[in-house]
C-alpha positions in Angstrom: -41.2 206.7 -65.8 -42.2 204.3 -63.1 -43.2 205.0 -59.6 -42.0 203.5 -56.3 -43.7 200.2 -55.4 -46.7 200.5 -53.1 -47.1 197.9 -50.4 -49.9 199.5 -48.4 -53.6 199.0 -49.0 -56.4 200.8 -50.8 -59.8 201.6 -49.2 -63.0 201.7 -51.2 -66.1 203.2 -49.5 -69.5 203.1 -51.3 -73.0 202.1 -50.2 -73.7 200.9 -53.7 -72.8 197.2 -54.1 -72.3 197.3 -57.9 -70.1 200.4 -57.7 -67.9 198.7 -55.0 -67.5 195.7 -57.2 -66.6 197.7 -60.2 -64.0 199.8 -58.3 -62.6 196.6 -56.8 -62.3 194.9 -60.2 -60.5 197.9 -61.8 -57.9 198.1 -59.1 -57.6 194.4 -58.8 -56.7 194.2 -62.5 -53.8 196.5 -61.8 -52.5 193.8 -59.4 -52.8 195.7 -56.1 -52.4 193.1 -53.3 -54.6 194.7 -50.6 -58.0 196.3 -51.4 -60.5 197.0 -48.6 -64.1 197.4 -49.7 -66.5 199.0 -47.2 -70.1 200.2 -47.1 -69.6 203.0 -44.5 -67.3 204.3 -41.8 -68.2 201.6 -39.2 -67.4 198.9 -41.8 -64.2 200.6 -42.8 -63.0 200.9 -39.2 -63.5 197.2 -38.7 -61.5 196.4 -41.8 -58.7 198.8 -41.0 -58.1 197.8 -37.4 -54.3 197.5 -36.9 -53.5 198.1 -40.6 -50.6 200.2 -42.0 -51.3 203.7 -43.6 -53.2 203.5 -46.9 -51.9 204.6 -50.2 -55.4 205.6 -51.6 -59.0 206.1 -50.5 -61.9 206.1 -53.1 -65.2 207.4 -51.8 -68.6 207.5 -53.6 -70.4 210.8 -53.4 -74.2 210.7 -54.0 -77.1 213.1 -53.5 -76.0 216.5 -52.2 -72.8 215.0 -51.0 -73.2 216.0 -47.3 -73.2 212.5 -45.9 -70.1 211.8 -48.0 -68.3 214.9 -46.7 -69.0 213.7 -43.1 -67.7 210.2 -44.1 -64.4 211.9 -45.3 -64.0 213.7 -42.0 -64.7 210.5 -40.0 -62.2 208.5 -42.1 -59.5 211.1 -41.5 -59.8 210.2 -37.8 -58.8 206.6 -38.5 -54.9 206.3 -38.3 -54.5 204.4 -41.6 -56.6 207.1 -43.4 -55.0 210.2 -42.0 -52.6 210.9 -44.9 -53.9 208.9 -47.9 -55.1 210.9 -50.9 -58.9 210.8 -51.6 -60.5 210.4 -55.0 -64.3 211.2 -55.2 -66.6 209.2 -57.5 -69.7 211.1 -58.3 -72.6 208.7 -58.8 -75.4 209.3 -61.2 -77.8 211.0 -58.7 -75.1 213.3 -57.3 -76.2 217.0 -57.2 -72.9 218.2 -55.7 -70.7 219.8 -58.4 -67.0 219.0 -58.6 -66.1 222.6 -57.7 -67.9 222.0 -54.4 -65.7 219.1 -53.3 -63.7 219.8 -50.2 -59.9 220.5 -50.2 -59.2 217.1 -48.7 -60.4 215.5 -52.0 -57.4 215.3 -54.4 -59.2 214.1 -57.5 -62.6 213.1 -58.9 -64.4 211.3 -61.7 -67.9 210.2 -62.5 -69.1 206.7 -61.8 -69.5 206.1 -65.5 -65.8 206.8 -66.0 -64.5 204.3 -63.4 -63.4 201.7 -65.9 -61.4 204.2 -68.0 -60.3 207.0 -65.7 -59.8 205.7 -62.2 -56.2 204.5 -62.8 -55.2 207.7 -64.8 -56.6 209.8 -62.0 -54.6 207.9 -59.4 -51.5 208.2 -61.6 -52.0 212.0 -61.7 -51.8 212.1 -57.9 -48.3 210.6 -58.3 -47.2 213.3 -60.7 -48.1 211.4 -63.9 -46.1 208.3 -62.8 -47.6 204.8 -63.2 -48.5 203.3 -59.9 -46.7 200.0 -59.4 -47.2 197.1 -56.9 -44.4 195.1 -55.5 -45.6 191.7 -56.6 -46.3 192.6 -60.3 -44.0 194.8 -62.3 -45.9 197.1 -64.6 -45.4 196.9 -68.3 -43.7 199.9 -69.9 -46.1 202.5 -71.0 -46.0 206.0 -72.3 -46.4 208.8 -69.7 -50.0 209.8 -69.1 -50.7 213.4 -69.9 -52.6 215.5 -67.3 -55.8 215.3 -69.2 -59.3 214.2 -68.4 -59.8 212.1 -71.5 -57.2 209.3 -71.6 -55.8 208.4 -74.9 -57.0 205.2 -76.7 -55.0 204.6 -79.8 -54.8 208.4 -80.4 -58.5 208.6 -81.1 -60.7 210.8 -79.0 -64.0 209.6 -80.6 -64.4 206.8 -78.0 -65.7 209.5 -75.6 -68.6 210.1 -78.0 -69.9 206.6 -77.1 -69.2 207.0 -73.4 -72.7 207.8 -72.2 -74.7 210.6 -73.8 -72.3 213.5 -73.2 -72.5 216.7 -75.4 -68.9 216.9 -76.6 -67.1 219.4 -78.8 -63.5 219.0 -80.0 -61.9 222.4 -80.6 -58.6 223.5 -82.2 -57.2 225.9 -79.5 -55.0 227.8 -82.0 -57.7 229.0 -84.3 -60.5 228.4 -81.8 -62.5 226.5 -84.4 -64.8 223.5 -83.9 -63.1 220.3 -85.2 -66.0 217.8 -84.5 -69.1 217.4 -82.4 -70.5 214.3 -80.7 -73.9 212.8 -81.9 -75.5 213.8 -78.5 -74.3 217.4 -79.0 -75.8 217.6 -82.5 -79.1 216.0 -81.3 -79.5 218.3 -78.3 -78.5 221.5 -80.1 -80.3 220.7 -83.4 -77.2 221.7 -85.4 -75.5 219.3 -87.8 -71.8 218.6 -87.6 -71.3 220.2 -91.0 -72.7 223.4 -89.6 -70.7 223.4 -86.4 -67.4 222.7 -88.0 -67.7 225.8 -90.1 -68.0 228.0 -87.0 -65.6 229.4 -84.5 -66.1 228.4 -80.9 -67.3 232.0 -80.1 -70.1 231.5 -82.6 -71.1 228.2 -81.0 -70.5 228.7 -77.3 -69.7 231.6 -75.0 -68.6 231.5 -71.3 -70.3 233.9 -68.9 -67.8 234.6 -66.2 -64.5 233.7 -67.8 -62.8 234.4 -71.2 -62.3 231.6 -73.7 -58.5 232.0 -73.4 -58.6 231.6 -69.6 -60.9 228.5 -69.9 -58.5 226.9 -72.4 -55.4 227.9 -70.3 -56.9 226.4 -67.1 -58.5 223.3 -68.7 -59.1 222.0 -65.2 -62.5 220.4 -65.8 -64.3 222.8 -63.6 -67.9 223.4 -64.8 -68.2 227.0 -66.1 -71.5 228.7 -66.8 -72.1 229.3 -70.5 -74.6 229.6 -73.3 -74.5 227.6 -76.5 -76.1 228.2 -79.9 -79.0 225.9 -80.8 -81.9 225.9 -83.2 -83.9 227.4 -80.3 -81.6 230.4 -80.2 -79.5 229.7 -77.1 -79.4 227.0 -74.4 -78.0 227.9 -71.0 -75.9 225.4 -69.1 -72.3 224.8 -68.1 -69.2 223.4 -69.8 -66.1 221.5 -68.7 -62.8 222.0 -70.5 -59.9 219.6 -70.8 -56.9 218.9 -73.1 -56.5 216.0 -75.4 -53.9 214.9 -77.9 -54.9 213.5 -81.3 -52.8 212.6 -84.3 -49.9 214.7 -83.0 -52.2 217.7 -82.4 -53.0 219.4 -79.1 -56.8 219.9 -79.0 -59.4 220.9 -76.5 -62.3 218.6 -75.5 -65.3 220.5 -74.2 -68.3 218.9 -72.6 -71.6 220.8 -72.3 -74.4 220.1 -69.8 -77.7 221.8 -70.5 -79.9 223.3 -67.8 -83.0 222.0 -69.6 -84.9 219.4 -67.6 -85.6 217.5 -70.8 -81.9 216.7 -71.2 -80.4 216.2 -67.7 -82.0 213.8 -65.1 -80.8 215.8 -62.2 -82.4 219.0 -63.5 -85.6 217.0 -64.2 -85.7 215.8 -60.6 -85.3 219.4 -59.4 -88.2 220.4 -61.8 -90.5 217.7 -60.3 -89.7 218.9 -56.8 -90.6 222.4 -57.7 -93.7 221.3 -59.5 -95.0 219.2 -56.5 -94.1 221.9 -54.0 -96.4 224.4 -55.8 -100.0 225.3 -54.8 -103.0 223.2 -55.8 -105.4 226.1 -56.5 -106.1 227.7 -59.9 -103.0 229.9 -59.6 -101.0 226.7 -58.9 -102.2 225.2 -62.2 -101.0 228.2 -64.1 -97.6 228.3 -62.4 -97.1 224.6 -63.0 -97.9 225.0 -66.7 -95.4 227.9 -67.1 -92.8 226.0 -65.2 -93.0 223.0 -67.5 -93.0 225.2 -70.6 -89.8 227.0 -69.5 -87.8 224.1 -68.0 -88.7 221.4 -70.6 -88.0 223.7 -73.5 -91.6 223.3 -74.8 -93.3 225.8 -77.2 -96.9 224.8 -76.4 -98.6 223.4 -73.3 -102.3 223.1 -72.4 -104.4 221.5 -69.7 -108.0 220.6 -70.5 -110.8 219.5 -68.2 -113.6 217.1 -69.2 -116.3 215.3 -67.4 -116.4 211.7 -68.5 -120.0 211.3 -67.6 -121.0 214.2 -69.9 -120.7 214.8 -73.6 -120.1 218.6 -73.2 -117.2 220.4 -74.8 -114.0 220.2 -72.7 -112.9 223.3 -70.9 -109.4 224.7 -71.2 -107.9 225.3 -67.8 -104.6 226.8 -68.9 -102.7 227.3 -72.2 -99.1 228.5 -72.6 -97.6 229.3 -75.9 -94.0 230.5 -76.7 -93.9 233.3 -79.2 -96.7 235.5 -80.5 -100.3 234.9 -79.4 -102.4 233.1 -82.0 -106.0 232.1 -82.5 -105.8 228.4 -82.3 -108.3 225.8 -83.6 -111.1 225.0 -81.2 -111.3 221.7 -79.2 -113.7 220.2 -81.7 -111.1 220.4 -84.5 -108.2 219.0 -82.4 -108.2 215.3 -83.2 -105.3 214.7 -80.8 -107.3 216.2 -77.9 -110.3 214.0 -78.6 -108.1 210.9 -78.6 -106.4 211.8 -75.3 -109.8 212.6 -73.7 -110.8 209.2 -74.9 -108.0 207.6 -72.9 -105.3 207.4 -75.5 -101.6 208.3 -74.8 -99.9 210.0 -77.7 -96.0 210.0 -77.8 -94.4 211.6 -80.8 -91.0 212.9 -79.7 -89.7 213.8 -83.2 -92.4 212.9 -85.8 -95.4 215.0 -84.8 -95.5 216.6 -88.3 -97.2 213.5 -89.7 -100.2 214.4 -87.5 -100.5 217.9 -89.1 -102.9 216.7 -91.8 -105.5 215.5 -89.2 -104.8 218.0 -86.4 -104.6 221.7 -87.5 -103.2 222.7 -84.2 -100.0 220.8 -84.8 -99.7 222.1 -88.3 -100.3 225.7 -87.4 -97.7 225.7 -84.6 -95.2 223.7 -86.6 -94.7 221.2 -83.8 -92.1 218.4 -84.4 -92.3 216.9 -80.9 -95.7 216.3 -79.3 -97.1 214.5 -76.2 -100.7 214.0 -75.2 -101.5 212.4 -71.8 -104.9 211.7 -70.3 -105.4 213.0 -66.7 -106.7 210.1 -64.7 -108.2 209.8 -61.2 -107.7 206.8 -58.9 -110.4 204.9 -60.6 -108.7 205.5 -64.0 -111.5 207.7 -65.2 -110.4 210.5 -67.5 -110.6 213.9 -65.9 -108.9 215.9 -68.7 -105.8 216.0 -70.9 -102.3 217.4 -70.9 -100.9 218.4 -74.3 -97.3 219.5 -74.8 -95.3 220.2 -77.9 -92.1 221.7 -79.3 -91.1 223.1 -82.6 -88.0 221.0 -82.3 -87.6 217.3 -81.5 -88.1 216.6 -77.8 -85.2 215.9 -75.4 -84.2 212.5 -74.2 -87.3 210.3 -74.2 -86.2 208.4 -71.1 -86.3 211.8 -69.3 -89.1 213.7 -71.0 -91.7 211.0 -70.9 -91.4 210.2 -67.1 -91.4 213.9 -66.2 -94.5 214.6 -68.3 -96.2 211.5 -66.8 -95.5 212.8 -63.3 -96.8 216.2 -64.4 -100.0 214.6 -65.7 -100.6 212.9 -62.3 -100.0 216.3 -60.6 -102.5 218.1 -62.9 -105.0 215.2 -62.4 -104.8 215.7 -58.7 -105.3 219.4 -59.1 -108.4 218.8 -61.2 -109.8 216.4 -58.7 -109.4 218.9 -55.9 -110.9 221.6 -58.1 -114.0 219.5 -58.7 -114.3 218.6 -55.0 -114.3 222.3 -54.2 -116.9 223.0 -56.8 -119.1 220.1 -55.7 -118.8 221.3 -52.1 -119.9 224.7 -52.9 -122.7 223.4 -55.1 -124.0 221.2 -52.3 -123.6 223.9 -49.6 -120.8 222.1 -47.7 -118.2 224.9 -48.0 -118.5 228.4 -46.6 -118.8 230.8 -49.6 -116.7 233.6 -47.9 -113.7 231.7 -46.5 -113.8 228.4 -48.5 -113.7 226.5 -45.3 -115.9 223.5 -44.5 -119.2 224.8 -42.9 -120.9 223.4 -39.8 -122.6 220.5 -41.8 -119.4 219.3 -43.4 -117.4 219.7 -40.2 -119.8 217.6 -38.1 -119.7 214.9 -40.8 -115.8 214.9 -40.8 -115.7 214.9 -37.0 -118.0 211.8 -36.9 -115.7 210.1 -39.4 -112.5 211.0 -37.4 -114.1 209.6 -34.2 -114.9 206.3 -35.9 -111.3 206.0 -37.1 -109.9 207.0 -33.7 -112.1 204.5 -31.9 -110.7 201.8 -34.2 -107.0 202.8 -34.1 -106.8 204.2 -30.6 -105.8 207.7 -31.8 -106.1 210.7 -29.6 -107.1 214.1 -31.1 -108.2 217.5 -29.9 -111.1 219.8 -30.8 -110.5 223.6 -30.6 -113.4 226.1 -30.5 -112.2 229.5 -31.6 -114.3 232.6 -31.1 -113.2 236.2 -32.1 -113.4 238.7 -29.2 -115.8 241.6 -29.7 -116.3 240.9 -33.4 -119.9 242.3 -33.2 -118.3 245.7 -32.5 -116.3 245.6 -35.8 -119.5 244.7 -37.8 -121.5 247.4 -36.1 -119.0 250.3 -36.4 -117.0 249.5 -39.5 -119.6 247.6 -41.5 -120.0 244.0 -42.7 -117.6 244.4 -45.6 -114.7 245.1 -43.2 -116.0 242.2 -41.0 -115.8 239.9 -44.1 -112.2 240.9 -44.7 -111.4 240.2 -41.1 -112.9 236.7 -41.3 -110.9 235.9 -44.5 -107.7 237.2 -42.8 -108.4 235.1 -39.7 -109.0 232.0 -41.9 -105.5 232.4 -43.4 -103.9 232.7 -39.9 -105.8 229.6 -38.7 -104.8 227.6 -41.7 -101.1 228.6 -41.3 -101.2 227.4 -37.7 -102.1 223.8 -38.3 -100.8 220.8 -40.4 -102.3 219.6 -43.7 -103.8 216.6 -41.9 -105.8 218.9 -39.5 -109.3 220.4 -40.2 -110.3 224.0 -39.9 -114.0 225.0 -40.4 -116.2 228.1 -40.1 -118.8 226.8 -37.6 -121.0 229.9 -37.5 -120.5 233.7 -37.8 -117.2 234.5 -36.1 -116.8 231.0 -34.6 -114.3 228.5 -36.0 -113.6 224.9 -35.1 -110.4 222.9 -35.5 -109.5 219.2 -35.2 -105.9 218.5 -34.4 -105.2 214.8 -35.2 -102.5 212.3 -34.2 -101.8 213.9 -30.8 -98.9 212.4 -28.8 -98.9 214.8 -25.9 -101.2 217.5 -24.5 -98.4 219.9 -24.9 -98.5 219.5 -28.7 -102.1 220.9 -28.7 -101.3 223.7 -26.2 -98.5 224.8 -28.4 -100.9 225.2 -31.4 -103.4 227.0 -29.2 -100.7 229.4 -28.0 -99.5 229.9 -31.6 -103.0 230.9 -32.7 -103.4 233.3 -29.8 -100.0 234.9 -30.7 -100.9 235.1 -34.4 -104.2 236.7 -33.7 -102.6 239.3 -31.4 -100.7 240.7 -34.4 -102.6 243.7 -35.9 -104.5 243.1 -39.1 -103.7 245.4 -42.1 -106.8 245.4 -44.3 -107.0 246.7 -47.9 -107.7 250.5 -47.8 -108.8 250.2 -44.3 -107.8 250.8 -40.7 -105.3 248.7 -38.7 -107.4 246.4 -36.5 -106.5 244.5 -33.3 -108.6 241.3 -33.4 -108.0 238.7 -30.7 -109.5 235.3 -30.1 -110.6 233.0 -27.2 -110.0 229.3 -27.6 -111.5 226.3 -25.8 -109.9 222.8 -26.0 -111.3 219.3 -25.4 -109.7 215.9 -26.0 -110.9 212.6 -27.4 -111.4 210.2 -25.7 -110.5 211.7 -22.3 -113.2 214.4 -22.3 -115.9 212.8 -24.4 -116.5 209.8 -26.7 -118.9 211.6 -29.1 -118.9 214.7 -31.4 -121.7 216.6 -29.7 -120.1 216.3 -26.2 -116.6 217.1 -27.5 -117.9 220.3 -29.1 -119.9 221.1 -26.0 -116.9 220.8 -23.7 -114.7 222.8 -26.1 -117.4 225.5 -26.2 -117.5 225.6 -22.4 -113.8 225.9 -22.2 -113.9 228.7 -24.7 -116.3 230.7 -22.5 -114.0 230.0 -19.5 -111.2 231.6 -21.5 -113.4 234.7 -22.2 -114.2 234.9 -18.5 -110.5 235.0 -17.7 -110.1 238.1 -19.8 -110.2 236.9 -23.4 -107.2 236.6 -25.8 -106.2 233.2 -24.3 -107.1 229.6 -24.3 -108.4 227.1 -21.7 -108.6 223.3 -21.6 -111.9 221.7 -20.5 -111.8 220.7 -16.8 -112.0 217.0 -15.9 -115.5 215.9 -15.1 -116.5 214.3 -11.7 -116.9 210.9 -13.4 -113.3 211.2 -14.7 -112.1 212.2 -11.3 -113.7 209.0 -9.9 -112.0 206.9 -12.6 -108.7 208.5 -11.8 -109.1 207.7 -8.1 -109.7 204.0 -9.1 -106.7 203.9 -11.3 -104.5 205.5 -8.6 -105.5 202.7 -6.2 -104.8 200.0 -8.8 -101.5 201.6 -9.7 -100.2 201.0 -6.1 -100.3 197.3 -6.8 -99.4 197.3 -10.5 -95.7 196.6 -9.9 -96.3 193.7 -7.5 -99.0 192.2 -9.8 -96.6 192.2 -12.8 -98.6 194.7 -14.8 -95.7 197.1 -15.4 -93.3 196.4 -18.2 -90.2 198.1 -19.7 -90.1 198.5 -23.5 -87.0 199.6 -25.4 -86.8 201.9 -28.4 -83.5 202.0 -30.4 -81.6 205.2 -31.1 -79.9 205.2 -34.5 -76.8 206.8 -35.7 -77.9 209.2 -38.5 -75.0 208.4 -40.7 -74.6 204.7 -40.5 -78.2 203.8 -39.4 -76.7 201.4 -36.8 -78.1 201.1 -33.3 -76.1 203.1 -30.8 -78.5 203.4 -27.9 -82.0 202.7 -26.5 -84.5 204.4 -24.4 -86.3 202.5 -21.6 -90.1 203.3 -21.7 -92.6 202.3 -19.1 -95.9 200.5 -20.0 -98.9 199.6 -17.9 -101.0 196.6 -19.0 -104.2 196.9 -17.0 -106.0 193.6 -16.7 -109.4 195.1 -17.5 -108.7 198.3 -19.4 -105.7 197.0 -21.5 -102.7 199.2 -22.3 -102.9 202.6 -20.5 -100.7 205.3 -22.1 -97.8 206.7 -20.0 -99.1 210.2 -20.8 -102.1 209.3 -18.7 -100.8 207.2 -15.8 -97.4 208.9 -15.2 -99.1 212.1 -13.9 -101.2 209.9 -11.6 -98.0 208.2 -10.3 -96.5 211.6 -9.7 -99.6 212.9 -7.8 -99.5 209.9 -5.4 -95.7 209.8 -5.0 -95.6 206.3 -6.5 -93.3 207.6 -9.2 -90.3 207.3 -6.8 -90.7 203.5 -6.3 -91.8 202.9 -9.9 -89.0 204.9 -11.2 -86.4 203.0 -9.2 -88.0 199.7 -10.4 -87.7 200.9 -14.1 -84.1 202.0 -13.5 -83.1 198.6 -11.9 -84.9 196.5 -14.5 -83.5 198.5 -17.5 -79.9 198.5 -16.1 -80.0 194.7 -15.4 -81.2 194.1 -19.0 -78.7 196.5 -20.5 -75.9 194.7 -18.7 -77.1 191.3 -20.0 -77.1 192.6 -23.6 -73.7 194.2 -23.1 -72.3 190.8 -21.9 -73.8 189.0 -24.9 -73.4 191.5 -27.8 -70.7 193.9 -26.6 -72.2 196.8 -28.5 -71.7 199.5 -25.8 -75.3 200.5 -26.3 -76.2 203.6 -24.3 -79.3 203.2 -22.1 -81.6 206.2 -21.6 -83.9 206.3 -18.5 -86.3 209.1 -17.8 -86.3 210.8 -14.4 -89.5 212.6 -13.3 -89.6 215.9 -11.4 -90.5 214.1 -8.2 -87.4 211.8 -8.5 -85.1 214.7 -9.3 -86.1 216.4 -6.0 -85.2 213.3 -3.9 -82.0 214.2 -2.0 -80.8 210.6 -2.2 -81.2 210.2 -6.0 -77.5 209.8 -6.7 -77.2 207.1 -3.9 -80.1 205.2 -5.5 -78.5 205.3 -8.9 -75.1 204.3 -7.5 -76.7 201.3 -5.7 -78.5 200.1 -8.9 -75.3 200.4 -11.0 -73.4 198.4 -8.3 -76.1 195.7 -8.1 -76.5 195.3 -11.9 -72.8 195.8 -12.8 -73.6 198.2 -15.6 -70.9 200.6 -16.6 -72.0 204.2 -15.5 -70.8 205.4 -18.9 -73.5 203.4 -20.6 -76.3 205.0 -18.5 -77.9 208.2 -19.7 -80.5 209.9 -17.4 -83.0 212.0 -19.2 -84.4 215.2 -17.6 -87.4 216.8 -19.2 -86.9 220.5 -20.1 -90.3 221.4 -18.6 -88.9 220.9 -15.1 -88.0 224.2 -13.6 -84.6 224.5 -12.0 -86.0 226.7 -9.3 -88.9 224.4 -8.6 -86.7 221.4 -8.1 -84.3 222.4 -5.3 -82.0 219.3 -5.6 -81.9 219.2 -9.4 -78.6 220.9 -9.9 -76.9 219.0 -7.1 -78.3 215.6 -8.2 -77.3 216.2 -11.8 -73.7 217.1 -10.9 -73.3 214.1 -8.6 -74.6 211.8 -11.3 -72.3 213.3 -13.9 -69.3 212.9 -11.6 -70.2 209.2 -11.3 -69.7 208.9 -15.0 -73.4 208.9 -16.0 -74.5 210.9 -19.1 -77.2 213.6 -18.8 -79.7 214.3 -21.6 -82.3 217.1 -21.8 -85.6 215.6 -23.0 -88.4 217.3 -25.0 -85.9 220.1 -25.8 -87.5 223.2 -27.3 -90.9 223.0 -25.7 -90.0 224.8 -22.5 -89.1 228.4 -21.8 -85.7 227.5 -20.2 -83.8 225.9 -23.1 -80.7 228.1 -23.1 -80.8 228.2 -19.3 -80.8 224.4 -19.2 -77.9 224.1 -21.6 -75.9 226.7 -19.7 -76.4 225.3 -16.2 -77.0 221.6 -16.4 -74.0 219.2 -17.1 -75.8 217.9 -20.2 -74.1 215.7 -22.7 -77.0 215.5 -25.2 -80.3 217.1 -26.1 -83.3 215.4 -27.5 -85.3 217.5 -29.9 -89.0 217.2 -29.1 -91.0 215.1 -31.6 -93.6 217.9 -32.0 -91.0 219.8 -34.0 -89.7 216.8 -35.9 -93.2 215.7 -37.0 -93.7 219.2 -38.6 -90.7 218.9 -40.9 -92.0 219.4 -44.4 -95.1 221.0 -43.0 -94.2 224.0 -40.9 -91.1 226.1 -42.0 -91.0 227.7 -38.5 -90.5 224.3 -36.8 -87.9 223.4 -39.4 -86.0 226.5 -38.6 -86.2 225.7 -34.9 -84.8 222.2 -35.5 -82.0 223.5 -37.7 -81.1 226.2 -35.1 -81.2 223.8 -32.2 -78.8 221.3 -33.9 -76.4 224.1 -34.8 -76.6 225.6 -31.2 -76.0 222.2 -29.6 -73.0 221.4 -31.7 -71.5 224.8 -31.0 -71.8 224.0 -27.3 -70.3 220.5 -27.9 -73.6 218.6 -27.1 -74.9 215.7 -29.1 -78.3 215.8 -30.6 -81.0 213.1 -30.8 -84.2 213.8 -32.8 -87.4 212.1 -31.5 -90.4 211.2 -33.5 -88.7 210.4 -36.9 -91.5 208.8 -38.8 -91.0 209.4 -42.5 -88.2 209.5 -45.0 -88.5 213.2 -45.4 -87.7 213.6 -41.6 -84.6 211.5 -42.1 -83.3 213.4 -45.1 -83.9 216.8 -43.5 -82.1 215.7 -40.2 -79.2 214.2 -42.1 -78.8 217.3 -44.2 -78.7 219.4 -41.1 -76.1 217.1 -39.3 -78.3 215.7 -36.6 -76.3 213.0 -34.7 -78.9 210.4 -33.8 -82.5 209.5 -34.6 -85.3 207.8 -32.8 -88.8 207.0 -34.1 -91.2 204.8 -35.9 -89.3 205.0 -39.2 -86.7 202.7 -37.7 -88.5 200.9 -34.9 -91.4 201.1 -32.4 -90.7 200.5 -28.7 -90.3 196.8 -28.2 -90.6 194.4 -25.2 -87.2 193.1 -24.1 -87.6 189.7 -25.8 -88.3 191.3 -29.2 -85.6 193.9 -28.8 -83.1 191.1 -28.0 -84.2 189.3 -31.3 -83.5 192.6 -33.1 -79.9 192.7 -31.7 -79.4 189.0 -32.6 -80.6 189.6 -36.2 -78.3 192.6 -36.5 -75.3 190.5 -35.3 -76.2 187.8 -37.8 -76.6 190.1 -40.7 -73.3 191.9 -40.0 -71.3 188.7 -39.6 -72.7 187.4 -42.8 -71.9 190.5 -44.7 -68.3 190.5 -43.5 -67.8 186.9 -44.6 -68.8 187.8 -48.1 -66.5 190.7 -48.4 -63.4 190.3 -50.7 -60.1 189.7 -48.9 
C-alpha cells in the first residue's frame, strides 16, 4: 500500500555535524526533494522563513534532554513546524529514557539505528504506509510491520552485529529462549546452549509487569527487570518488540545492565558519584565500596607506599565480596610489587595465568584483574589500586577508563592524606580542629598577598572571636570547650568556599581569607551568614544546649592595608569594634585618614575625568542560554587614571555618588552607549538589547525620563532596545521619584531590569511594584554553583519565581562550564560572564560582532540545499 505524495519539506535539527549529515543522507536516498538541516532553533527559523508546513521534524536528544525539550517547544511556535510529527533521535550520551519523551514526540530511535530504522519509523507514523515523494515513485515493497527490528531477508541476526546490544530472541507461545546474541552471552556469562534450554522466566523476570503484559504491549518501553547470570542476577531494564522470522512470530528482547562496567552512561554516573564523595579516610572507604558494587568486582584494595622508603606498603582499604578470608600478605603478592614499581597490569579475562606467581589471585579464583599505580603530579608512585572479579571483566573500553579515573581519584586522596600527616608532624595544623594554625595561616596569607599583588585580586580577611568563651571553659570544663571549638570549625567551613582559608589563630580566635572578591557585599553576606549560623544553639554529645555567638572584624586588601600584619591588625580592631557594639555581629574596618586624603584627591580628579577623556564605556555581551548567540550587551563604565591606571568601578562610583558627579557621568554613559548601539544596529541589524545602569542618585532626579527621552531622540535608538538596570539595594522608600520615573520610562517603551537580584531584602517587593521586564541574578550566587547548595537553591527558586511572574532571567558571573550546565538545566534565559566574554572596549566588541556575522554567513553557505 502506498501513501499520498509528500511535497512539503523535512527539518533536521542536531548540533552534531556528523549526525546531521547521516540523517540528511538517509532521507535524501529516499528521494525527498526538500530537506532542511539546522543546528538549533535560530538556524531553523532562518531556513524556514516563508516555507510551507513541514511533513516531518527529526530532532537529536542528548544529555538529559532538557535543552532538546525546549527546542521542541520553540519549534512548535514556528508556523511550518506547528503540526509536523516529531521523531526523536537519542544520541550516545543521552541519559533521558524513551519513556520520558514528551507527548509531542511521535516516535524515537537511537542514533546508531538511523541507517536502518529512520525510514520505518517514519512509515509507522503514516500507519505503516510507505512514504512517497512526488518526483520519484517508490518501488513496490511489502508492508512494514509495526516492529522495532525491521526485516532483512527474514533474518533477525543482523541486530546481533548492530552495536553491542544484549539481545534475546524468544518464542512467545512457549516463552522459551530461541537464541542469544554474543554480547548477551558475554555479559551474562551463560552460553547459548545453556540459555536455549531455559524458559524466559528462568532467564529474565520483569519487576513491575507480567511477562504476558510485556509481550502483549511490545512497545519498546524500558522495563525494570533482573536477568540470570553466573554472578547470580544482574539488575537492569529490558525493551520488548515483535519480529517475524521464517514465518514465525517471535519476540526480540534487549537487555541493558545497570552495571557500570557494561554501560557507558552508568559508568559516567558512577564517576560523578565517585568524585563528589569526600576526600578523608571515610571517603576512601566509601569510594572503594562504590567501585566494588557498581563495577561488579569481587575484590578491591588500595595500598599506600612511600617511594623514598623501602618499608612494607600499608593497606588503606580492602573490600571483598563473599566470606572474609585471611589473604596473603603484601610480600607474597607479586602483582602488588609490580604495580608499586610503576607497572600497569590489565588482565580482563586471563588473570588465572597469574595464579602460579600470585597466591592472592589463585585463592580468590579471579578471572579478571587490574592493577594500577597511584601517581602524583610528578609521576611518583604513591600506592596501588588492585581490582578483580571471579568472572571476566565487562567491556574493556569502559572498565579500563573508569578504573584509571578511580586510580587518579585515590592518588589525590593519598596525596591529601600525606599532606595532612606532614602538617601535623611539622606542627602546622591544629591538633583539635585540623585547621591550619597561626604559623601556617600567616605563611598562606603572605602567599595570597604576593599573588594578589601580581594579579590585581581583591580579598578580605575576617577575624572571628567567640563571645564569652572563657565562661564556657570555666563553668563547663575544657572538654566541653573543645567540643564547642570543633562544632564552630564545622560551621565556619560550611560558610565559605573551597578556595577560601579558615584557620584557628589562637584559643577561641579564628581567621578567614575570602578570595576573589568582586564586591564588598559578597564579603558582608558571608559575615552575616556566619553570625546567623553561630546564633543557632549548639547540641553537644551528652551535654547541655549552648548558645555561642561570635564577633567578626573585616579588612580588605589592598584598600585597608598592603601587608599581612596590618591587614590582621585592622581586622582585629574591627572585631573589637563589633564587640563594643554589643557582640554577635560584624564590623568593617573604618577608612584611615590617609585613605580619606586619597579619596579627596580622586574626587577632585574625577570632576575632570570626562573632559580629559579618561572615562570609557566597555560592553559585555549577554548570551541566549539555549543558542549561545548574542542577544544583548551591558554598558560598563571604566576610569583610566593617568597615574594610577585602571580604577575599579566599585571604588570610584561611590565617590561619584558622594559628589553628585554621577548625574552628569551617568548621562554621558547613556548617550555614548545609545549612540554606539544605534551604529551597531544600523550595521548588523541584530536588535541587540542595551543595558545601562542607573544609580540611586539618578533615579531620584525628577527629570530622569526627560533626559532619557532626549538621549533616545538625539541618537535615534529604538526605546525597545534600551534596558535600564536598577540595583535591588535601592530602597523604594528612600528614592521618592523611583516608582514614577520607572513607570514613565516603561511607558516610553524602555525595558526595566532589576540588577543584583537576591542580595537585598526587598526582592519580592521590587518584583511586585516595579514594572520590571527582567531580573539579573547576582553573581555572588552564580559563582557558588557547585560549591554552596544553599545558593544553588536560591538560584533555582529565583528562576522559577521570575518565570511564574512572566519575567526574563539573566544570570551574571557565569565563569565555568558547571555554571552553564546548571543554569541551562534550570531554564535560565540568558547568561553573562567571563565564560563567554569579558567586558570589551567598543572597537573590540565591534570586531566580535563582525566575526559572528562572518561565521554565520559562512556556515549558511555550506548548508545543503
